[in-house]
C-alpha distance (Angstrom), angle and dihedral (degrees) to the residues before:
residue distance angle dihedral
M1 . . .
N2 3.81 . .
L3 3.81 109.6 .
Q4 3.80 95.0 -152.6
A5 3.80 93.5 51.5
V6 3.81 93.2 46.9
E7 3.81 91.6 46.4
L8 3.82 92.0 49.7
Q9 3.79 89.9 52.2
A10 3.81 89.8 50.9
H11 3.81 90.1 51.5
Q12 3.81 90.9 50.2
R13 3.79 91.4 50.2
L14 3.80 90.9 50.8
D15 3.79 90.6 50.2
A16 3.79 88.2 52.3
L17 3.81 89.5 48.7
R18 3.81 93.8 49.6
A19 3.80 95.5 111.7
D20 3.81 91.3 45.9
I21 3.83 92.8 49.5
I22 3.80 90.6 50.7
R23 3.80 91.1 47.2
L24 3.82 90.3 49.9
T25 3.81 89.4 53.4
Q26 3.81 92.2 46.5
E27 3.79 92.4 51.2
M28 3.80 91.3 48.4
V29 3.79 92.3 50.4
A30 3.81 90.7 50.7
F31 3.82 90.5 65.9
K32 3.82 111.2 91.2
S33 3.78 92.4 -137.3
I34 3.80 96.6 163.4
N35 3.77 113.7 166.9
P36 3.82 102.4 -99.4
R37 3.81 91.4 -138.2
F38 3.81 86.3 73.8
M39 3.81 96.3 47.6
S40 3.79 132.3 90.0
D41 3.82 87.8 -146.6
P42 3.83 105.1 35.2
E43 3.80 94.0 -178.5
T44 3.81 90.9 69.2
S45 3.81 91.9 66.1
E46 3.80 112.3 113.2
E47 3.79 97.0 -144.9
T48 3.80 90.1 117.8
D49 3.80 92.3 49.6
I50 3.78 95.5 52.8
Q51 3.80 91.5 46.4
D52 3.83 89.2 50.7
Y53 3.80 87.9 53.6
L54 3.80 94.2 48.2
E55 3.78 93.3 43.7
S56 3.79 89.9 56.1
R57 3.80 91.2 50.9
L58 3.79 94.1 47.7
R59 3.79 93.4 46.6
G60 3.79 87.3 51.0
L61 3.80 87.1 62.6
G62 3.78 90.0 56.0
L63 3.79 93.4 -114.6
P64 3.82 119.4 154.5
L65 3.78 104.6 -115.6
T66 3.79 137.4 -169.9
R67 3.79 123.1 -160.4
W68 3.78 127.9 -175.5
E69 3.79 142.6 150.1
K70 3.77 124.3 -126.2
E71 3.80 86.3 -178.3
M72 3.79 125.7 25.0
R73 3.81 115.4 -84.4
R74 3.81 91.1 5.2
P75 3.82 107.3 104.4
N76 3.78 127.1 -174.6
L77 3.81 123.2 -155.6
V78 3.79 129.0 -151.3
A79 3.81 116.6 -177.2
M80 3.80 123.9 -174.0
L81 3.80 134.8 -154.0
P82 3.82 100.8 -169.0
G83 3.79 118.4 -143.1
S84 3.78 127.3 -138.9
G85 3.81 91.9 -115.8
G86 3.77 137.2 -96.5
G87 3.81 95.9 70.6
R88 3.77 137.3 98.3
S89 3.79 120.2 -94.7
L90 3.80 122.5 -123.3
A91 3.81 131.3 -167.0
F92 3.78 128.3 -164.2
N93 3.79 118.0 -155.1
G94 3.78 129.7 -160.9
H95 3.80 136.5 157.4
I96 3.79 126.9 -139.1
D97 3.81 98.1 -165.0
V98 3.79 116.0 100.9
V99 3.79 137.3 -167.5
P100 3.83 120.7 -106.6
I101 3.80 118.5 -81.4
G102 3.81 94.8 -119.1
D103 3.79 116.4 -152.2
V104 3.81 106.4 2.5
D105 3.81 89.4 -155.0
G106 3.80 87.9 70.6
W107 3.80 91.4 63.1
D108 3.80 122.8 88.9
Y109 3.80 90.0 -162.1
D110 3.80 135.8 37.5
P111 3.85 105.1 -82.1
W112 3.81 88.7 -139.7
G113 3.80 97.6 33.7
S114 3.82 99.5 90.1
D115 3.81 89.8 -142.7
I116 3.80 116.8 -176.0
V117 3.80 115.2 -145.7
A118 3.81 125.0 167.7
G119 3.80 94.0 -18.0
K120 3.80 94.7 -46.9
L121 3.81 126.4 112.1
Y122 3.81 110.4 -147.2
G123 3.79 128.4 -154.2
R124 3.77 145.2 94.6
G125 3.79 108.4 -66.5
A126 3.81 93.8 13.7
V127 3.79 93.6 127.0
D128 3.82 98.5 10.3
M129 2.88 85.8 82.8
K130 3.78 129.6 -60.4
A131 3.80 91.7 94.6
G132 3.80 89.6 58.5
V133 3.80 90.1 52.4
A134 3.82 90.6 48.3
A135 3.82 89.7 50.2
F136 3.79 96.0 55.2
I137 3.80 92.7 42.2
A138 3.82 88.8 52.2
A139 3.81 91.8 47.8
T140 3.80 89.4 52.1
E141 3.81 90.7 48.2
A142 3.81 90.0 52.4
I143 3.81 90.7 52.3
I144 3.80 91.3 49.7
A145 3.81 94.5 43.8
G146 3.80 89.7 53.4
D147 3.81 90.4 53.3
I148 3.81 88.2 -124.3
A149 3.80 114.0 166.7
L150 3.80 114.9 -149.0
K151 3.78 126.6 -150.7
G152 3.80 95.3 -147.3
D153 3.78 128.0 51.0
L154 3.81 119.8 -99.0
Q155 3.80 119.4 -150.7
L156 3.80 130.4 -170.6
H157 3.83 114.8 -156.5
I158 3.82 110.2 -167.0
V159 3.77 108.6 179.1
V160 3.78 148.3 172.2
D161 3.79 132.0 -134.5
E162 3.81 102.4 40.1
E163 3.79 90.6 128.1
A164 3.81 90.3 59.8
G165 3.80 100.9 42.2
G166 3.80 104.6 -72.5
Y167 3.81 97.3 -97.0
A168 3.82 94.4 134.9
G169 3.81 94.1 32.6
T170 3.79 131.8 35.9
R171 3.77 94.4 5.7
D172 3.79 89.3 57.9
V173 3.82 92.1 45.3
I174 3.80 88.1 58.2
A175 3.81 92.6 42.2
R176 3.80 88.3 57.1
G177 3.78 90.3 59.5
Y178 3.79 104.8 -101.4
R179 3.79 108.9 154.0
A180 3.81 137.1 170.7
D181 3.78 135.2 177.5
A182 3.80 89.3 -119.0
V183 3.80 137.9 7.5
I184 3.80 132.5 -152.3
V185 3.80 114.3 -160.0
A186 3.81 105.5 -158.0
E187 3.81 98.2 -145.7
P188 3.82 114.6 143.5
T189 3.81 113.3 -80.1
S190 3.84 101.9 150.0
G191 3.79 87.9 -113.5
R192 3.79 95.1 -55.8
I193 3.79 121.2 123.4
D194 3.77 115.0 -115.1
A195 3.79 96.8 -153.4
A196 3.79 96.4 170.6
E197 3.78 138.5 39.7
G198 3.77 128.9 -177.2
G199 3.76 124.4 -124.5
L200 3.79 122.9 -104.0
S201 3.78 134.9 -164.5
W202 3.77 132.1 166.9
V203 3.78 113.9 -130.7
R204 3.80 130.7 -174.5
V205 3.78 121.7 -148.2
T206 3.80 114.8 -161.2
I207 3.80 118.6 -164.0
R208 3.80 119.6 -169.1
G209 3.78 126.5 -154.4
R210 3.81 131.5 164.1
A211 3.80 123.4 -86.6
A212 3.80 120.8 -127.0
H213 3.80 142.3 148.0
A214 3.79 112.5 -71.1
G215 3.80 89.9 -140.5
W216 3.81 90.1 79.3
R217 3.81 96.0 47.3
F218 3.82 88.6 105.1
A219 3.80 89.1 68.4
Q220 3.80 89.6 60.5
I221 3.80 91.7 52.6
Y222 3.83 99.3 39.4
P223 3.83 116.2 32.5
Q224 3.79 109.7 -119.5
A225 3.74 139.0 178.8
E226 3.78 116.8 -55.4
A227 3.79 91.6 -105.9
E228 3.78 91.0 58.2
A229 3.80 93.1 43.4
Q230 3.81 91.5 56.3
N231 3.81 87.5 68.5
A232 3.79 93.5 45.6
D233 3.78 101.3 71.7
G234 3.81 96.6 118.3
V235 3.80 121.2 122.9
N236 3.79 113.9 -153.1
A237 3.82 107.5 -135.1
I238 3.80 92.5 -168.0
E239 3.78 91.1 58.9
K240 3.79 89.6 49.3
G241 3.80 87.1 51.0
V242 3.80 91.4 52.9
K243 3.79 89.5 50.8
F244 3.80 89.0 50.6
L245 3.82 91.9 51.1
Q246 3.80 91.4 51.8
A247 3.80 91.4 52.6
L248 3.80 91.1 44.2
R249 3.80 91.8 55.1
E250 3.79 89.7 59.7
F251 3.80 91.2 46.2
E252 3.81 90.5 49.5
R253 3.81 91.6 50.7
D254 3.80 93.6 47.8
W255 3.80 90.0 46.9
A256 3.81 91.3 52.3
H257 3.81 92.3 51.8
S258 3.79 94.6 48.8
R259 3.82 101.5 51.0
H260 3.79 133.9 47.6
H261 3.79 143.7 166.8
P262 3.82 120.2 -153.9
L263 3.81 93.9 -129.7
M264 3.80 96.7 44.3
P265 3.81 129.7 74.2
P266 3.82 117.2 -106.9
G267 3.78 112.1 -91.6
I268 3.82 96.3 25.9
T269 3.82 89.4 135.1
T270 3.78 94.0 86.7
I271 3.79 127.0 163.5
N272 3.78 102.4 -155.6
P273 3.83 119.9 -164.5
G274 3.79 97.5 -143.5
V275 3.81 103.1 163.9
I276 3.79 130.2 26.4
M277 3.81 125.1 -177.9
G278 3.78 127.4 -179.1
G279 3.77 132.5 -178.6
V280 3.75 145.6 97.7
G281 3.78 127.9 -51.3
L282 3.78 128.2 10.2
A283 3.82 117.4 -106.3
A284 3.80 126.3 -152.6
D285 3.82 90.9 -99.1
G286 3.79 90.5 60.7
K287 3.80 95.1 -107.2
P288 3.83 129.8 111.7
R289 3.80 115.1 -84.4
V290 3.81 95.9 -145.4
T291 3.81 118.2 40.0
S292 3.79 102.1 153.5
N293 3.81 106.4 65.5
P294 3.82 115.7 82.0
A295 3.80 89.3 176.3
M296 3.79 87.0 79.8
I297 3.78 125.6 75.0
P298 3.83 101.7 -123.9
D299 3.77 119.1 -120.8
V300 3.82 96.0 -170.9
C301 3.79 131.8 61.3
V302 3.80 117.2 173.9
I303 3.81 120.6 -172.5
D304 3.82 123.1 -174.8
F305 3.80 117.2 -155.6
D306 3.78 135.5 -162.1
F307 3.81 98.6 -141.1
K308 3.83 118.8 -162.5
Y309 3.77 130.8 -173.6
L310 3.80 137.9 177.5
P311 3.83 126.5 -77.6
T312 3.81 89.8 -115.8
E313 3.81 96.7 49.3
T314 3.77 128.3 87.5
F315 3.76 125.8 -130.6
E316 3.80 90.7 -123.9
E317 3.81 94.3 58.3
V318 3.81 96.5 45.3
R319 3.78 91.0 45.4
E320 3.80 89.8 53.9
Q321 3.81 91.3 49.5
F322 3.80 94.2 48.4
E323 3.78 93.2 47.1
A324 3.81 89.2 50.3
F325 3.81 89.0 54.0
V326 3.81 91.9 50.0
S327 3.81 91.1 49.8
A328 3.81 91.7 48.7
F329 3.79 91.2 48.3
A330 3.80 91.9 52.1
L331 3.80 90.1 56.4
T332 3.82 90.0 61.6
D333 3.82 92.8 63.7
P334 3.83 122.7 63.2
W335 3.82 93.0 -144.4
L336 3.81 96.9 42.8
R337 3.79 90.9 46.5
D338 3.80 86.8 70.9
H339 3.83 95.8 29.6
P340 3.82 105.6 39.0
P341 3.83 121.2 -171.8
K342 3.81 118.0 -93.8
L343 3.80 122.1 -131.3
Q344 3.80 128.7 -148.3
W345 3.80 114.6 -169.7
H346 3.83 127.7 -163.9
L347 3.80 90.2 33.7
A348 3.83 112.0 -169.2
N349 3.80 87.6 3.1
I350 3.82 89.9 -75.1
D351 3.78 108.8 150.7
F352 3.81 122.7 138.0
P353 3.82 117.2 -176.3
P354 3.82 115.9 -140.7
F355 3.79 127.1 -120.0
S356 3.80 137.5 -166.7
T357 3.80 115.1 -173.0
P358 3.84 111.0 -161.0
S359 3.80 116.0 -111.5
D360 3.82 90.4 -123.9
H361 3.80 94.9 51.4
P362 3.83 112.8 131.7
L363 3.82 90.9 -120.0
I364 3.80 90.8 58.6
D365 3.80 89.0 44.9
A366 3.82 87.5 54.9
V367 3.81 90.1 53.8
R368 3.80 90.2 47.8
G369 3.78 89.6 53.9
A370 3.80 91.8 48.8
H371 3.81 89.6 49.1
Q372 3.78 93.0 49.4
S373 3.80 91.4 53.1
L374 3.83 87.2 59.2
G375 3.80 96.1 40.7
I376 3.81 92.2 -110.3
G377 3.79 125.8 142.2
T378 3.79 118.1 -128.5
V379 3.80 117.9 -124.5
L380 3.81 123.2 -174.0
T381 3.79 120.2 -152.9
G382 3.78 139.3 157.4
K383 3.80 127.2 -110.8
R384 3.80 113.6 -109.7
A385 3.81 93.9 -162.3
V386 3.82 128.9 38.5
T387 3.79 129.2 -97.5
D388 3.78 141.3 177.5
A389 3.82 87.6 -85.3
A390 3.81 85.4 84.5
F391 3.79 93.1 67.5
Y392 3.80 93.8 51.4
A393 3.80 89.1 50.6
G394 3.80 90.3 48.4
A395 3.81 88.6 54.6
G396 3.80 92.1 53.1
M397 3.81 99.8 -98.6
T398 3.82 126.2 128.2
P399 3.82 113.2 -115.9
I400 3.77 137.7 -178.2
I401 3.80 129.5 179.5
L402 3.80 117.5 -129.6
G403 3.78 130.5 158.1
P404 3.81 148.4 129.9
A405 3.79 131.7 -61.7
G406 3.79 127.5 -98.0
E407 3.77 144.1 119.2
G408 3.79 141.6 -127.1
L409 3.78 100.0 53.7
H410 3.82 108.3 167.6
G411 3.82 87.5 4.4
D412 3.79 141.5 73.0
N413 3.80 124.1 -56.5
E414 3.78 96.3 14.6
Y415 3.80 112.0 -170.4
V416 3.80 143.9 168.1
D417 3.78 122.8 -139.4
L418 3.82 106.2 -120.2
N419 3.80 97.0 -149.2
S420 3.80 88.0 52.9
L421 3.82 89.8 49.7
I422 3.81 92.1 57.3
E423 3.78 92.3 41.9
T424 3.79 90.4 52.0
A425 3.81 91.2 52.6
K426 3.83 88.8 53.0
V427 3.80 91.8 49.5
F428 3.80 90.4 49.6
A429 3.81 90.9 51.2
G430 3.79 90.5 51.0
V431 3.79 92.4 49.3
I432 3.81 91.6 49.6
L433 3.81 91.3 53.3
R434 3.81 93.5 47.4
W435 3.79 98.6 40.9
C436 3.79 102.2 39.0
G437 3.80 94.1 33.9
I438 3.79 129.9 -134.5
A439 3.79 116.1 -90.5
E440 3.82 119.1 -138.9
């Protein structure tokens, strides 16, 4: 069959379905599917309700579908459009969990109202990323409606928990054995291809000091008689932590200047100190036991870092380099030389492998072809944040990130551009035809 003719028919069907695609997105946005990890009452999340809604729609297309829950009331969906054989398999991924709305007074529109104003659909999750899910469902519907048989299998992975690290969502999809030759994660990219994403791990650095009464701190600052000094043997772990942060800032800056990736902005390899806790005693959860008594010289300082590295680096090599820096830093301090900081990697199970898909990869060529059919230029970029694409890459699959345009994700007045939504569905249809292949 002629690819151009089949693709044009798919575009025409999607134009005819425009109102339905927008309505699908509106109905998805109306579900308050906040990730329950961010809620005081997790059972009020509507993740189950939106997945019920999508399951009904997908079953209405006659697609084989599997549904399960890694965590209670948090279902994942995997739908399949089997190919006839001899083609490459493709999976689309999208999450239906969203972050909280924040202060509702900052919104000009109802966060759950799905209001359409000047070609923009407003609401929490509109662009991050329910519109992306609607786009790949619509593209699949256009393929089915055109009675187009594919050579390769098409999979739709619609998951929970991306906003909290993917443990109960995409990571479990992969753990259950779902594989494809290539994966498109439909996060918002304004039509650009995110062909690379840096790695990310959370790491905790614990610095120990020696507890003492704060009343004798003066004897540490101003040398006193021996009798006074005997009561001044405390070592303030917080101050050691501050010293560590100052040294780390220099290390971070040097690291940024010495490594680059062509699709990523300079300095993307940040080591962000996001949480710092000081106090006395170390509890079983790795945090200080006492955090409310400044009359004590603290013997524990715990700092949690968001640790990023380049798409072309491995976790093992950056871990080795960071640990070497920590060891070298400890040697500069008489106390820390004998009591070096302790490191805990993979904190809170946060660990995103990097990926860098070559610009001449056949999947990117398929997107280029789909773009050309619509008169669109192809732009390659790198993802500044992290997404579920990381887990597919970590499992040996080839991912890219591609989705519609919008603004306000994780902020006020989130919206998706509706023309971009329809365009994205057309691009997805074109990629499916090129990648999976059209069966005779």
